[in-house]
TIRO-2110 file (N, C-alpha, C; in Angstrom, 1 decimal):
// TIRO-2110
-29.5, 1.4, -9.4, N, 1, A
-28.3, 1.2, -8.6, CA, 1, A
-28.0, 2.5, -7.8, C, 1, A
-27.7, 2.5, -6.6, N, 2, A
-27.4, 3.6, -5.8, CA, 2, A
-26.1, 3.3, -5.1, C, 2, A
-25.3, 4.4, -4.8, N, 3, A
-24.0, 4.3, -4.1, CA, 3, A
-23.8, 5.6, -3.4, C, 3, A
-23.5, 5.6, -2.0, N, 4, A
-23.3, 6.8, -1.3, CA, 4, A
-22.0, 6.9, -0.7, C, 4, A
-21.3, 8.1, -0.7, N, 5, A
-20.1, 8.2, 0.1, CA, 5, A
-20.1, 9.6, 0.6, C, 5, A
-19.0, 9.9, 1.3, N, 6, A
-18.9, 11.1, 2.1, CA, 6, A
-17.7, 12.0, 1.9, C, 6, A
-17.7, 13.3, 1.7, N, 7, A
-16.5, 14.1, 1.6, CA, 7, A
-16.9, 15.3, 2.6, C, 7, A
-16.0, 16.3, 2.4, N, 8, A
-16.2, 17.6, 3.2, CA, 8, A
-16.0, 18.8, 2.3, C, 8, A
-16.5, 19.9, 2.7, N, 9, A
-16.4, 21.1, 2.0, CA, 9, A
-15.1, 21.6, 2.5, C, 9, A
-14.6, 22.9, 2.0, N, 10, A
-13.4, 23.5, 2.3, CA, 10, A
-13.5, 25.0, 2.2, C, 10, A
-12.7, 25.7, 3.0, N, 11, A
-12.8, 27.2, 2.9, CA, 11, A
-12.4, 27.7, 1.6, C, 11, A
-11.7, 26.9, 0.8, N, 12, A
-11.2, 27.5, -0.6, CA, 12, A
-12.2, 27.2, -1.7, C, 12, A
-13.4, 26.5, -1.3, N, 13, A
-14.3, 26.1, -2.5, CA, 13, A
-15.0, 27.4, -3.0, C, 13, A
-14.7, 27.6, -4.2, N, 14, A
-15.3, 28.7, -5.0, CA, 14, A
-16.5, 28.3, -5.9, C, 14, A
-16.5, 27.1, -6.5, N, 15, A
-17.4, 26.6, -7.2, CA, 15, A
-17.7, 27.6, -8.5, C, 15, A
-16.7, 27.9, -9.2, N, 16, A
-16.7, 28.9, -10.3, CA, 16, A
-16.5, 28.3, -11.6, C, 16, A
-16.0, 27.0, -11.5, N, 17, A
-15.7, 26.4, -12.9, CA, 17, A
-17.0, 26.2, -13.8, C, 17, A
-16.8, 26.6, -15.1, N, 18, A
-18.1, 26.5, -15.9, CA, 18, A
-18.2, 25.1, -16.6, C, 18, A
-17.3, 24.2, -16.6, N, 19, A
-17.5, 23.0, -17.4, CA, 19, A
-17.4, 21.6, -16.6, C, 19, A
-17.0, 21.8, -15.3, N, 20, A
-16.8, 20.6, -14.6, CA, 20, A
-17.1, 20.8, -13.1, C, 20, A
-17.2, 19.8, -12.3, N, 21, A
-17.1, 19.9, -10.8, CA, 21, A
-16.5, 18.5, -10.4, C, 21, A
-15.7, 18.5, -9.3, N, 22, A
-14.8, 17.6, -8.8, CA, 22, A
-14.9, 17.3, -7.4, C, 22, A
-14.9, 16.0, -6.9, N, 23, A
-14.7, 15.6, -5.6, CA, 23, A
-13.4, 14.9, -5.5, C, 23, A
-12.6, 15.3, -4.6, N, 24, A
-11.1, 14.6, -4.4, CA, 24, A
-10.9, 14.0, -3.0, C, 24, A
-9.9, 13.1, -3.0, N, 25, A
-9.5, 12.5, -1.7, CA, 25, A
-8.5, 13.6, -1.1, C, 25, A
-7.9, 14.5, -1.9, N, 26, A
-7.1, 15.4, -1.3, CA, 26, A
-7.7, 16.1, -0.1, C, 26, A
-7.0, 16.6, 0.9, N, 27, A
-7.5, 17.2, 2.0, CA, 27, A
-7.4, 18.8, 2.0, C, 27, A
-6.4, 19.2, 1.1, N, 28, A
-6.3, 20.7, 1.0, CA, 28, A
-6.3, 21.0, -0.5, C, 28, A
-6.9, 22.2, -0.8, N, 29, A
-6.9, 22.8, -2.1, CA, 29, A
-6.7, 24.1, -2.0, C, 29, A
-6.2, 24.7, -3.2, N, 30, A
-5.9, 26.1, -3.2, CA, 30, A
-7.1, 26.9, -3.7, C, 30, A
-7.0, 28.2, -3.7, N, 31, A
-8.1, 29.0, -4.1, CA, 31, A
-8.4, 28.9, -5.8, C, 31, A
-7.4, 28.5, -6.4, N, 32, A
-7.4, 28.3, -7.9, CA, 32, A
-8.2, 27.1, -8.3, C, 32, A
-8.5, 26.2, -7.4, N, 33, A
-9.2, 24.9, -7.5, CA, 33, A
-10.7, 25.2, -7.7, C, 33, A
-11.1, 25.7, -8.7, N, 34, A
-12.5, 26.4, -8.7, CA, 34, A
-13.5, 25.4, -9.2, C, 34, A
-13.0, 24.1, -9.5, N, 35, A
-14.0, 23.1, -9.9, CA, 35, A
-14.2, 22.2, -8.6, C, 35, A
-13.3, 22.2, -7.7, N, 36, A
-13.5, 21.1, -6.5, CA, 36, A
-14.6, 21.6, -5.7, C, 36, A
-15.5, 20.9, -5.3, N, 37, A
-16.6, 21.1, -4.5, CA, 37, A
-16.4, 20.2, -3.2, C, 37, A
-15.7, 19.1, -3.3, N, 38, A
-15.6, 18.3, -2.0, CA, 38, A
-14.2, 17.8, -1.8, C, 38, A
-13.6, 17.8, -0.7, N, 39, A
-12.3, 17.4, -0.3, CA, 39, A
-12.5, 16.2, 0.7, C, 39, A
-11.3, 15.5, 1.0, N, 40, A
-11.2, 14.5, 1.9, CA, 40, A
-12.3, 13.3, 1.5, C, 40, A
-12.5, 13.0, 0.4, N, 41, A
-13.4, 11.9, 0.1, CA, 41, A
-12.9, 10.6, 0.7, C, 41, A
-14.0, 9.9, 1.2, N, 42, A
-13.6, 8.6, 1.8, CA, 42, A
-13.3, 7.5, 0.8, C, 42, A
-13.6, 7.7, -0.4, N, 43, A
-13.4, 6.7, -1.5, CA, 43, A
-12.8, 7.2, -2.8, C, 43, A
-12.3, 6.4, -3.6, N, 44, A
-11.9, 6.7, -4.9, CA, 44, A
-12.6, 6.0, -5.9, C, 44, A
-12.5, 6.3, -7.3, N, 45, A
-13.2, 5.7, -8.3, CA, 45, A
-13.1, 4.2, -8.3, C, 45, A
-11.9, 3.8, -8.0, N, 46, A
-11.6, 2.2, -8.0, CA, 46, A
-12.4, 1.5, -6.9, C, 46, A
-12.8, 2.3, -5.8, N, 47, A
-13.4, 1.8, -4.8, CA, 47, A
-15.0, 1.5, -5.0, C, 47, A
-15.5, 1.9, -6.2, N, 48, A
-16.9, 1.7, -6.5, CA, 48, A
-17.1, 0.3, -6.7, C, 48, A
-18.3, -0.2, -6.3, N, 49, A
-18.6, -1.6, -6.6, CA, 49, A
-18.5, -2.0, -8.1, C, 49, A
-18.1, -3.2, -8.4, N, 50, A
-17.9, -3.6, -9.7, CA, 50, A
-19.2, -3.4, -10.5, C, 50, A
-20.5, -3.8, -10.0, N, 51, A
-21.7, -3.6, -10.7, CA, 51, A
-21.8, -2.0, -11.0, C, 51, A
-21.6, -1.1, -10.2, N, 52, A
-21.7, 0.3, -10.4, CA, 52, A
-20.8, 0.8, -11.6, C, 52, A
-19.5, 0.3, -11.5, N, 53, A
-18.5, 0.7, -12.5, CA, 53, A
-18.9, 0.1, -13.8, C, 53, A
-19.5, -1.1, -13.9, N, 54, A
-20.0, -1.5, -15.2, CA, 54, A
-21.2, -0.7, -15.7, C, 54, A
-22.0, -0.3, -14.8, N, 55, A
-23.2, 0.5, -15.2, CA, 55, A
-22.9, 1.8, -15.6, C, 55, A
-21.9, 2.5, -15.1, N, 56, A
-21.3, 3.7, -15.5, CA, 56, A
-20.7, 3.7, -17.0, C, 56, A
-20.2, 2.5, -17.3, N, 57, A
-19.5, 2.3, -18.6, CA, 57, A
-20.5, 2.1, -19.6, C, 57, A
-21.8, 2.3, -19.4, N, 58, A
-22.8, 2.1, -20.5, CA, 58, A
-23.3, 3.4, -20.8, C, 58, A
-23.1, 3.8, -22.1, N, 59, A
-23.5, 5.2, -22.6, CA, 59, A
-24.9, 5.6, -22.6, C, 59, A
-25.7, 4.6, -22.5, N, 60, A
-27.1, 4.7, -22.6, CA, 60, A
-27.7, 4.9, -21.1, C, 60, A
-26.9, 4.7, -20.2, N, 61, A
-27.4, 4.8, -18.8, CA, 61, A
-27.3, 6.4, -18.3, C, 61, A
-28.4, 6.7, -17.8, N, 62, A
-28.5, 8.1, -17.2, CA, 62, A
-27.8, 7.9, -15.7, C, 62, A
-26.9, 8.8, -15.4, N, 63, A
-26.2, 8.9, -14.1, CA, 63, A
-26.8, 10.2, -13.4, C, 63, A
-27.2, 10.0, -12.2, N, 64, A
-27.6, 11.1, -11.5, CA, 64, A
-26.5, 11.3, -10.2, C, 64, A
-26.0, 12.4, -9.9, N, 65, A
-25.2, 12.7, -8.8, CA, 65, A
-25.9, 13.6, -8.0, C, 65, A
-26.2, 13.3, -6.7, N, 66, A
-26.9, 14.2, -5.7, CA, 66, A
-25.7, 14.5, -4.7, C, 66, A
-25.5, 15.9, -4.7, N, 67, A
-24.8, 16.5, -3.6, CA, 67, A
-25.6, 17.2, -2.5, C, 67, A
-25.3, 16.8, -1.2, N, 68, A
-26.2, 17.1, -0.2, CA, 68, A
-25.3, 17.5, 1.0, C, 68, A
-25.7, 18.8, 1.6, N, 69, A
-25.1, 19.3, 2.8, CA, 69, A
-26.2, 19.5, 3.8, C, 69, A
-25.9, 19.9, 5.0, N, 70, A
-26.9, 20.2, 6.1, CA, 70, A
-28.0, 21.1, 5.6, C, 70, A
-27.7, 22.0, 4.7, N, 71, A
-28.9, 23.0, 4.3, CA, 71, A
-29.4, 23.0, 2.9, C, 71, A
-28.7, 22.1, 2.2, N, 72, A
-29.1, 22.3, 0.6, CA, 72, A
-28.7, 20.9, 0.0, C, 72, A
-29.5, 20.7, -1.2, N, 73, A
-29.3, 19.4, -1.9, CA, 73, A
-29.4, 19.9, -3.5, C, 73, A
-28.6, 19.3, -4.3, N, 74, A
-28.6, 19.6, -5.7, CA, 74, A
-28.3, 18.3, -6.5, C, 74, A
-28.9, 18.2, -7.8, N, 75, A
-28.8, 17.0, -8.3, CA, 75, A
-28.3, 17.4, -9.9, C, 75, A
-27.2, 16.6, -10.2, N, 76, A
-26.6, 16.8, -11.6, CA, 76, A
-26.9, 15.4, -12.4, C, 76, A
-27.2, 15.7, -13.7, N, 77, A
-27.5, 14.5, -14.6, CA, 77, A
-26.4, 14.5, -15.6, C, 77, A
-26.1, 13.2, -16.0, N, 78, A
-25.2, 13.1, -17.1, CA, 78, A
-25.1, 11.6, -17.6, C, 78, A
-24.0, 11.3, -18.3, N, 79, A
-24.0, 9.9, -18.9, CA, 79, A
-22.5, 9.3, -18.7, C, 79, A
-22.5, 8.1, -18.7, N, 80, A
-21.2, 7.3, -18.7, CA, 80, A
-20.8, 7.0, -20.1, C, 80, A
-19.8, 6.1, -20.2, N, 81, A
-19.3, 5.8, -21.6, CA, 81, A
-18.2, 4.6, -21.4, C, 81, A
-18.2, 3.7, -22.4, N, 82, A
-17.4, 2.5, -22.3, CA, 82, A
-15.9, 2.9, -22.1, C, 82, A
-15.5, 4.1, -22.6, N, 83, A
-14.1, 4.4, -22.5, CA, 83, A
-13.6, 5.0, -21.2, C, 83, A
-14.5, 5.2, -20.3, N, 84, A
-14.2, 5.6, -18.9, CA, 84, A
-13.4, 4.5, -18.2, C, 84, A
-12.2, 4.8, -17.7, N, 85, A
-11.5, 3.8, -17.0, CA, 85, A
-11.7, 3.8, -15.5, C, 85, A
-12.3, 4.8, -15.0, N, 86, A
-12.6, 5.0, -13.5, CA, 86, A
-11.6, 4.5, -12.6, C, 86, A
-10.3, 4.9, -12.9, N, 87, A
-9.2, 4.5, -12.0, CA, 87, A
-8.2, 5.4, -11.5, C, 87, A
-8.7, 6.7, -11.5, N, 88, A
-7.8, 7.7, -11.0, CA, 88, A
-7.5, 7.5, -9.5, C, 88, A
-6.5, 7.7, -8.8, N, 89, A
-6.2, 7.4, -7.5, CA, 89, A
-6.7, 8.5, -6.4, C, 89, A
-7.2, 9.7, -6.8, N, 90, A
-7.7, 10.6, -6.0, CA, 90, A
-8.9, 11.5, -6.4, C, 90, A
-9.1, 11.6, -7.7, N, 91, A
-10.1, 12.7, -8.1, CA, 91, A
-11.3, 11.9, -8.9, C, 91, A
-12.4, 12.5, -8.8, N, 92, A
-13.5, 12.2, -9.6, CA, 92, A
-14.2, 13.4, -10.3, C, 92, A
-14.3, 13.4, -11.6, N, 93, A
-14.7, 14.8, -12.2, CA, 93, A
-15.9, 14.5, -13.1, C, 93, A
-17.0, 15.4, -13.0, N, 94, A
-18.1, 15.3, -13.8, CA, 94, A
-18.0, 16.4, -14.9, C, 94, A
-18.2, 16.1, -16.1, N, 95, A
-17.8, 17.1, -17.2, CA, 95, A
-19.1, 17.3, -18.1, C, 95, A
-19.2, 18.6, -18.4, N, 96, A
-20.4, 19.0, -19.4, CA, 96, A
-19.9, 18.6, -20.8, C, 96, A
-18.6, 18.4, -20.9, N, 97, A
-18.0, 18.0, -22.3, CA, 97, A
-18.1, 16.5, -22.4, C, 97, A
-17.6, 16.0, -23.5, N, 98, A
-17.4, 14.5, -23.7, CA, 98, A
-16.0, 14.1, -23.5, C, 98, A
-15.0, 14.9, -22.9, N, 99, A
-13.7, 14.6, -22.7, CA, 99, A
-13.7, 13.4, -21.6, C, 99, A
-12.9, 12.4, -22.0, N, 100, A
-12.7, 11.2, -21.0, CA, 100, A
-11.3, 11.1, -20.6, C, 100, A
-11.1, 10.8, -19.3, N, 101, A
-9.8, 10.5, -18.9, CA, 101, A
-10.0, 9.6, -17.6, C, 101, A
-8.9, 9.2, -17.0, N, 102, A
-9.0, 8.4, -15.7, CA, 102, A
-9.7, 9.1, -14.5, C, 102, A
-9.9, 10.4, -14.7, N, 103, A
-10.6, 11.1, -13.6, CA, 103, A
-12.0, 11.3, -13.8, C, 103, A
-12.5, 11.0, -15.1, N, 104, A
-13.9, 11.3, -15.4, CA, 104, A
-14.9, 10.2, -14.9, C, 104, A
-15.9, 10.8, -14.1, N, 105, A
-17.0, 9.8, -13.6, CA, 105, A
-18.2, 9.9, -14.6, C, 105, A
-18.6, 11.1, -15.2, N, 106, A
-19.5, 11.2, -16.2, CA, 106, A
-19.3, 12.2, -17.1, C, 106, A
-19.9, 12.2, -18.3, N, 107, A
-19.7, 13.2, -19.3, CA, 107, A
-21.2, 13.8, -19.6, C, 107, A
-21.3, 14.7, -20.4, N, 108, A
-22.5, 15.4, -20.9, CA, 108, A
-23.4, 15.8, -19.6, C, 108, A
-22.6, 16.3, -18.6, N, 109, A
-23.3, 16.7, -17.4, CA, 109, A
-24.1, 17.9, -17.6, C, 109, A
-25.3, 18.1, -17.0, N, 110, A
-26.2, 19.2, -17.2, CA, 110, A
-25.8, 20.4, -16.3, C, 110, A
-24.7, 20.2, -15.4, N, 111, A
-24.4, 21.2, -14.5, CA, 111, A
-22.8, 21.1, -14.2, C, 111, A
-22.3, 22.3, -14.0, N, 112, A
-20.8, 22.3, -13.5, CA, 112, A
-20.9, 23.0, -12.2, C, 112, A
-19.7, 23.3, -11.7, N, 113, A
-19.6, 23.8, -10.4, CA, 113, A
-20.3, 25.3, -10.3, C, 113, A
-20.2, 25.9, -11.1, N, 114, A
-20.8, 27.2, -11.2, CA, 114, A
-22.3, 27.4, -11.2, C, 114, A
-22.9, 26.3, -11.7, N, 115, A
-24.3, 25.9, -11.8, CA, 115, A
-25.0, 25.5, -10.4, C, 115, A
-24.2, 25.1, -9.4, N, 116, A
-24.8, 24.5, -8.3, CA, 116, A
-25.5, 25.3, -7.4, C, 116, A
-26.4, 25.0, -6.5, N, 117, A
-27.2, 25.9, -5.7, CA, 117, A
-26.1, 26.6, -4.8, C, 117, A
-26.5, 27.9, -4.6, N, 118, A
-25.6, 28.8, -3.8, CA, 118, A
-25.5, 28.3, -2.3, C, 118, A
-26.7, 27.9, -1.8, N, 119, A
-26.8, 27.5, -0.4, CA, 119, A
-25.8, 26.1, -0.2, C, 119, A
-25.8, 25.4, -1.1, N, 120, A
-25.0, 24.2, -1.1, CA, 120, A
-23.5, 24.7, -1.1, C, 120, A
-23.2, 25.6, -2.1, N, 121, A
-21.7, 26.1, -2.0, CA, 121, A
-21.5, 26.9, -0.7, C, 121, A
-22.3, 27.6, -0.2, N, 122, A
-22.1, 28.3, 1.1, CA, 122, A
-21.8, 27.2, 2.2, C, 122, A
-22.5, 26.2, 2.2, N, 123, A
-22.1, 25.2, 3.3, CA, 123, A
-20.8, 24.6, 3.0, C, 123, A
-20.5, 24.3, 1.8, N, 124, A
-19.2, 23.8, 1.5, CA, 124, A
-18.1, 24.6, 1.7, C, 124, A
-18.2, 26.1, 1.6, N, 125, A
-17.3, 27.0, 2.0, CA, 125, A
-16.9, 27.0, 3.4, C, 125, A
-18.0, 26.6, 4.3, N, 126, A
-17.8, 26.5, 5.6, CA, 126, A
-17.3, 25.2, 6.1, C, 126, A
-16.9, 24.2, 5.1, N, 127, A
-16.3, 23.1, 5.5, CA, 127, A
-17.3, 22.0, 5.9, C, 127, A
-18.6, 22.2, 5.7, N, 128, A
-19.5, 21.3, 6.2, CA, 128, A
-19.5, 19.9, 5.5, C, 128, A
-19.9, 18.8, 6.0, N, 129, A
-19.9, 17.5, 5.4, CA, 129, A
-20.8, 17.4, 4.1, C, 129, A
-20.3, 16.8, 3.2, N, 130, A
-20.8, 16.5, 1.8, CA, 130, A
-21.3, 15.1, 1.7, C, 130, A
-22.5, 14.9, 1.5, N, 131, A
-23.0, 13.5, 1.1, CA, 131, A
-23.1, 13.5, -0.5, C, 131, A
-22.4, 12.3, -1.0, N, 132, A
-22.5, 12.3, -2.6, CA, 132, A
-23.2, 11.0, -2.8, C, 132, A
-24.4, 11.0, -3.5, N, 133, A
-25.0, 9.9, -3.9, CA, 133, A
-25.1, 9.7, -5.4, C, 133, A
-24.6, 8.5, -5.9, N, 134, A
-24.6, 8.2, -7.3, CA, 134, A
-25.6, 7.4, -7.7, C, 134, A
-26.5, 7.6, -8.6, N, 135, A
-27.7, 6.8, -8.9, CA, 135, A
-27.6, 6.5, -10.4, C, 135, A
-27.6, 5.2, -10.9, N, 136, A
-27.4, 4.8, -12.3, CA, 136, A
-28.6, 4.2, -12.7, C, 136, A
-29.3, 4.6, -13.8, N, 137, A
-30.6, 4.1, -14.2, CA, 137, A
-30.4, 3.3, -15.6, C, 137, A
END
């Protein structure tokens, strides 16, 4: 199963957070928002198709999140869980930990913001378009 949506980079993207990365519907972020890699998302977690939401809630399913800009692409792998509500109105967070809340898209992620390819982060700092693809196996 595959689902794609779009967001944008922002001049305040630092991609310095060591345990999460986030895409948000918010249009503006401060410099302290070191986990946010994409802003102005066109969708929220609740907008995901029902089939995708159900697949994310199965903890045995591998989830791959691909982040792509004009000059770079990176892939992050993690897992879903039955306790994920997927209903936060603006934010979607991928976590290295197993913490679950309404903002959590996946847990046990193999990368956080700090681990993303620098070419990708450089594009995001310039405010370039961000293509986000979620694949659930």
